[in-house]
N, C-alpha and C positions, 0 to 999 in steps of 0.2 A: 441459261442454266449451266453451272460449272460441270465439267466432265468428271466422271467417277475416277478416283485414284486407284490404280491396281495394286494389289498386295505384292510384297517382295519376299524372296526366300531369305530367312535369317538362320544362322547356325551358331549354336552355343560353343564358345571357345574352350569349354572345359570337358564336356561329355561328347560333343560332336553332333548332338541331335539338331535337326533342322525343322523350322516351322514357317508357315506363311503368315506374315504380319503386315500391318499397315506401315508405310515408310516412316511416319513420325514415331511409332512405337519401336520399330526396329533400330532406329538411330540412337535411341536412349537406352535400350535394353542391353544389359551386359551378360547376364547369365539366365538360364532357363528356370532355375530353382534356387532356393536357399542352400540346398545341399551342395550344388556346384559352386556357389559363392564361397562356402566354408572350405571346400577342397582347394580353391584357388589361393587361400591364405596360408596353406601349409608351407613351412620352411623347408627348403631343399636339403640342407645339411644341419639338422638339429644337434644340440650339444649331447643329448642323451637319446637313446633309442625310444621309439614309440611304444607305449604300453597298449594293452588291448582296449579297443573301443575309445581311445583318447586321441584327439587331434592336436598336434603341436602347431599352433597357429602363428605365434610371433616370436618364438625362440627364447633363449636365455639372455639376460642382460645383467649389467652391474649397477646397483643402486647408486645414484649420485650423492646420497647422504651418508650411508654407512658402508658402502663398497661391498655389500653382500650380493651374492648371485641369486637371481629370482627369475621365474618364468613369467614373461609379460602376458597380460590378458587383453591389452588394447595396443594399438599402434603408438599413440603418444605417451604411453606410460613411462615415467622416469624414475619412480621410486618403488621400493619393494612393499611399502605399507603406507597407510594413512598417517601413522605417527611420524614417519620419515618425511613425508610431504609437508606436514604441519611444521616440523622442526626446521625444514629448509626455508619455509616462508618466514618464520620468526627470525632466523639467522640473517636472512637477507634484509629484513626491516631494521635490525640492529646496526647494520653497516651504513644505513642511510643517515646522512647528517641533516638534522632538522634546523631550519632557519627561523628567525623571528618573523611573526606574522600578526596582523591585527585580529582581535576577537570579533566575531560576527555580531556580538550583542553590544559591547561597550567600546569597540575600536581600540582597545588597549593592546599595545604590542606585548607579545609573550612568545616564549620558545616552547613548543610542545615536546613531550617526551618521545623517544624513539618508538616507532611503530604505531603512534597515535595519529588519528585523522587530523587533530589539531585545529578544530573549528572555534572552540571557546576557551577562555582563560581559566575558568573554574567550573565546578559542578553546578553551582547556583545559576550561573549565566547559561549553562547548557540547557537547564530546564526552562528558563525564561526565554531563551532564544529560539525555542521550538514550540511556542504557543501562538495562538491567534493566527494571523496571516502567514507566519513563518512555519506553521505546522504542515507536515506532509499530507495530512488528511483534511486540510482546510477546504471547506465547501461554501465559503461566503459569509460565515458567521450568522446564519439564519436557518432554522430548521423547525419542523413540526413535531410535537410530542405525540405519544400514543393516545393522549386524551384529546388531541385536536387543537391544542394551543400553539401559538407561534412564539418561539424564544429566539432572542438575539444575543450576540456576544457583547458583554459589558462587564469585564473583569473587575472594574473599580466600583461597581454599583453595590450599595449596602445589601441588596437582596440577591446578589450573585449566588447561584446554586452550584454546589459541587466543585470539582477540580477545574472544570472547563470555564466557569465564570459566565454562565448564561442567565438571562433574566427574561421573564414573560414580557412580550412586546406590548400588550395592552396596559401593563403597569407603567411602562416608560411613557407611553402616549398620554396616559392620564396625569402622570407627574409633570410632563411638559405643559399640559393644559392648566394645571394648578399652580405651577411654578415652585413646587416643593416636592420632597419625597413623601411617599405614602406612610401613614402611621401603621403601627403593628396591627391595629384592630380594623383597618380599612381594607376593603376589597373592591374589585372592579367587575361589573356585570355587563355582558353583551345583551343589549335590548332585543335584537332580532334572533338571538339564539345561535348565531353563527360565530363560533369561537375564533375563526380566522379573519373576521371583519373587524379590524382594529381602527376604524375611522373614529375620530374624536366624538362625532355626533351620535355614534352607536354605543358609546361606553357610558356607564352610569356608576358613580361613586356610591358605595354603601358602607355601612358600619356593621361589622360582624359577617358571619357566613350567610350567603344568600342561597335561596332555593333554585333548583334547576328548572328552566322553562318558565320563569315568572319575571315580571318587571314592576318596579315601583313608580307610580305616577300620582299626581294630585287628583283627588276625586272630584274637585270642583272645576278646575280649568284644564286638566289633562297634561299639565307640564311635567316633564321628567327631571326638571332642575330642582332636586330635593337635597337639602342640606341638613346637617345635624346641629341642633341648637342646644347649648347647655342651659340648664335651669337651676 
């Protein structure tokens, strides 16, 4: 059994108060309170005298963009305002010389404008180059809808829905089984009622809208292989 570690005496470097602490805590602790931490940030010789109830923490500096004097609120602050910081970034980008690079969609060489990320040669290729597998939110091209159906990514399909280009998976399975696209009046029914079971043997082709929870079959032999015959 490991021996018990004795506490050590720790003293705050700002106010001088001492406490008994564990060695691991005493090693990392710097001040006893946030008040002592703020007092330690006070500038020794500030540019202007302290006002009542105001702590001058980081002193006065000169803005790197407009050369105006300002009182810094943080240690790494370099500009007097957000406007100066934004203008400095824009000016720095304008001085960068852009070189020719290939478009991520068509591999055509182009020279992007200054300050641009320069990934695509035109706006059209920017939209096309961020779809499908190249999209930042790509999750495999297969998802379940709120109605329980499975949809897959097929942007070139005639039944592709919306901007994303997704098609119901049971439609594609039936079309592969038939060797053709479905007609406008044709629908696909799940025989077992499970909308996620898109096995070809579980799908039934129908004409028109079909009811929920029912299946069509031959009353004589029980076959579900039912076709529509023109008369």
